[in-house]
C-alpha positions as CSV (number, residue, x, y, z in Angstrom):
1,M,10.9,0.7,-10.5
2,Y,13.0,2.8,-8.1
3,R,15.4,1.4,-5.5
4,N,14.5,3.0,-2.3
5,D,18.0,2.9,-0.8
6,E,19.6,4.7,-3.7
7,Y,17.0,7.3,-4.7
8,G,14.9,7.9,-1.6
9,K,11.5,6.5,-0.9
10,L,7.9,7.6,-0.9
11,V,6.9,8.6,2.6
12,R,3.7,9.7,4.3
13,D,2.8,13.4,3.9
14,R,3.6,14.4,7.5
15,I,7.0,12.6,7.7
16,P,9.1,15.7,6.7
17,Q,7.3,17.7,9.4
18,I,7.9,15.0,12.0
19,I,11.6,14.9,11.0
20,R,11.8,18.7,11.4
21,E,10.1,18.5,14.8
22,N,12.8,16.0,15.8
23,G,15.6,18.5,15.0
24,S,16.7,17.4,11.5
25,D,16.3,19.0,8.1
26,P,14.7,16.5,5.6
27,V,15.7,16.6,1.9
28,T,12.6,16.0,-0.2
29,Y,11.1,16.7,-3.5
30,I,7.6,16.1,-5.1
31,A,7.4,13.2,-7.5
32,G,5.9,13.7,-10.9
33,P,2.9,11.6,-11.9
34,E,4.8,8.6,-13.5
35,E,7.4,8.5,-10.7
36,Y,4.6,8.7,-8.1
37,R,2.7,5.8,-9.6
38,N,5.9,3.7,-9.7
39,R,6.9,4.6,-6.2
40,L,3.4,3.7,-5.0
41,R,3.8,0.2,-6.5
42,D,7.2,0.0,-4.8
43,K,5.6,1.1,-1.5
44,L,2.9,-1.5,-1.8
45,G,5.6,-4.2,-2.1
46,E,7.4,-2.8,0.9
47,E,4.3,-2.7,3.0
48,I,3.2,-6.2,2.0
49,A,6.7,-7.5,2.9
50,E,6.4,-5.8,6.3
51,F,2.9,-7.3,6.8
52,L,4.2,-10.8,5.9
53,A,7.1,-10.5,8.3
54,A,4.9,-9.2,11.2
55,D,3.7,-11.3,14.1
56,D,0.0,-11.4,15.0
57,A,0.3,-8.4,17.4
58,K,1.9,-6.1,14.8
59,A,0.0,-7.5,11.7
60,P,-3.1,-5.2,12.1
61,E,-0.9,-2.0,12.0
62,E,1.0,-3.3,9.0
63,L,-2.2,-4.3,7.2
64,A,-3.5,-0.8,7.8
65,D,-0.3,0.5,6.1
66,V,-1.1,-1.8,3.1
67,L,-4.6,-0.4,3.0
68,E,-3.3,3.2,3.0
69,V,-1.1,2.5,0.0
70,V,-4.0,0.7,-1.8
71,H,-6.2,3.8,-1.2
72,A,-3.5,6.0,-2.6
73,I,-3.1,3.8,-5.7
74,A,-6.8,3.8,-6.2
75,A,-6.9,7.6,-6.0
76,D,-4.1,7.9,-8.4
77,L,-6.1,5.7,-10.8
78,G,-9.1,8.0,-10.3
79,I,-11.1,5.5,-8.1
80,D,-12.4,6.7,-4.7
81,T,-12.6,4.3,-1.8
82,H,-16.4,3.8,-2.3
83,Q,-15.8,2.8,-5.9
84,L,-13.0,0.4,-4.9
85,E,-15.2,-1.2,-2.3
86,K,-18.0,-1.6,-4.9
87,I,-15.6,-3.3,-7.2
88,R,-14.5,-5.6,-4.4
89,E,-18.1,-6.4,-3.4
90,D,-19.1,-7.1,-7.0
91,K,-16.2,-9.5,-7.4
92,A,-17.0,-11.2,-4.1
93,N,-20.6,-11.6,-5.1
94,K,-19.6,-13.2,-8.4
95,R,-16.6,-15.3,-7.2
96,G,-16.9,-15.4,-3.5
97,G,-14.5,-14.2,-0.8
98,F,-11.9,-16.2,1.2
99,A,-13.8,-16.8,4.5
100,G,-14.4,-20.5,3.5
101,R,-10.6,-21.2,3.7
102,I,-10.8,-23.3,0.5
103,V,-7.6,-24.5,-1.0
104,W,-7.6,-25.6,-4.6
105,T,-5.1,-28.3,-5.5
106,G,-6.0,-28.8,-9.1
107,N,-8.6,-30.8,-11.2
108,D,-9.2,-34.5,-11.6
């Protein structure tokens, strides 16, 4: 894995443009396939941490960021969002979802 503070970090596609519009000159490069996959995993951890730290008002925006990274990982794995949703639905049909709020504490 890559340490974001030492070697940069994966950013959304429009971030360099936004930086330029704000008067700075971003230094960027395009990650190769293996680095991209590793950086996506790092980014997922980063976005999950931000979601977990968020209050209820900020949580939906942070959750959307998590979803954006999940979609990018799926695309990198060759799975489109419809396929990913189908996999999720199949698993939910077989094992259920989480709406029941069930907490398992072990077996007797």
